[in-house]
N, C-alpha and C positions, 0 to 999 in steps of 0.2 A: 129580438129586442124593438118591436114595432113604437115608435113614438107616438102617442094619440094625441091629437090637437085639443086644449081644454080651455074652458073659460074658469076661470080663480077668483076667488073672494077672500080675501084676508081680514078678519075683524079681531080687534084685540082691544082689552080693556087694561088699563094700569092703574092701580091704587097705590099710591105713595105713603109714606109711614104718617105723614100729618092727615091722611084722611081723604086728599085730594085724589078726585078721579078723572081718567080722559080716556076717550074711546077713538080709537082709529078704524077705518075703513077702507080698504083699496082693492082694487079690481087689476086683474092683468088677463093676459092670454099666454097660455104656456103648452107644456108637454106634461104627459105621465107616461112612465114606460116601467118595466120591470126586468131584473136580471136574477133569475131564480127566484126567491121567495122575497127579494126586497124590491120595493116599488118607489120610484123616484118621481118627484113632481119637481119641474125646473120652469122659472118663468124670470123675467126681467123687472125689476122694479126702480122705480126714480127716485133716489135717496132725496134730493131735492133740486130746485130749478136750477141751481148754479152748478151740479154735479152731473156727471154722467151715469145713465143707467149701471143697475148692480144685477148680477147673476145671482138668483137666489135658489138654492135646491133644497130639497127634503129629502133625505133617506129615511125609510120607513120601512122597520122590521117589525115584527111581532110585538116586542116588548121594549123598543127604544126607538126614537126619533132623532136623527142629526140634523140640524139646520147648519147650512155652509153658503155663506155668500161671499162673492167676489166680484170686486170692482174697486171703485176710489177707496173703498172701507171693505175690510175684512173680516170675517168672524165664522168660526165654528164650534158649535154647541152641541152637547149632549143632553137629551131629556130622555131619563129612565127613572121610574120610581124608586128610590131607594138609595140612589147614586147623587151624590155631588159632584158636580162637573165647574172646574176651574180653569178659564178660557181667557181669552181677551180679544177686545173690539181694537181692530187696526185702522187709523184713520191718518190724513195728512197731518194733523194737529198733533199725532200722537199714540200709542199704546195705552188702553183703558183697562184695566183689569175685571172682569166679570166673574161671578160665582153665582149657578144655577142651582136650585134645588126643586126637582119636581114633584108635584104632590098629585097631579092628575095627567093621566095618557090614555084618551082614548081614540084607537087609531080604527077608524071603519074605512079605510080607503081600498080599492080593488085597483086593479090594472087599467079600469076605466074611468075612475073617477071614486067621490065619496068624500067622507069627512073625518079629518082630524081636529081633536081637540088637547090641548094642552094647557094645564096649569103650574105656573112655577113662581117661585120667590127668586128675585134677582137681584143682586147686590153688584152694581155697576159702579166701580171706583167711589164705594163708601156712600151712595144713594141706593136706599132698598127699597123695592117695588114690590107689588104681588101682580102679577100678570097673568090674565085668561085670554089664549089664544084659539080662534076656531079658523082653519082652513078649509074650506069648499071647495071640492073642484069636481066639474059638470064637460062631459065628453061634448065636442061637437057633432060626434057622427051619430 
């Protein structure tokens, strides 16, 4: 299980129920590694200027992706077409229920990098939005 240093670009688009659309792009350095058939992408994200960095890990399998965030806030969410996931975002300000319904999962990740595209409907404590996320991972080697 060699960890390969990588450059990561995360681009997401959020469409709220009222039609409002927001896009976010962030970049980070991290690692990609695999255990058996499962590929992991791990990197540090800055939640905001007041809070400490958060460890974000994507656990990627052939038909599902699991997002794990650990830090000041924590989250574990399952993305799998045909499966509804009920989870929670745990923050210093409380626990917020999240329901995720995945309608797109395109995993083209290899042990040296690649692309993951996820489309899902998210209900965060009653606020519903449609999310499209693209995770690009490029090896430094």
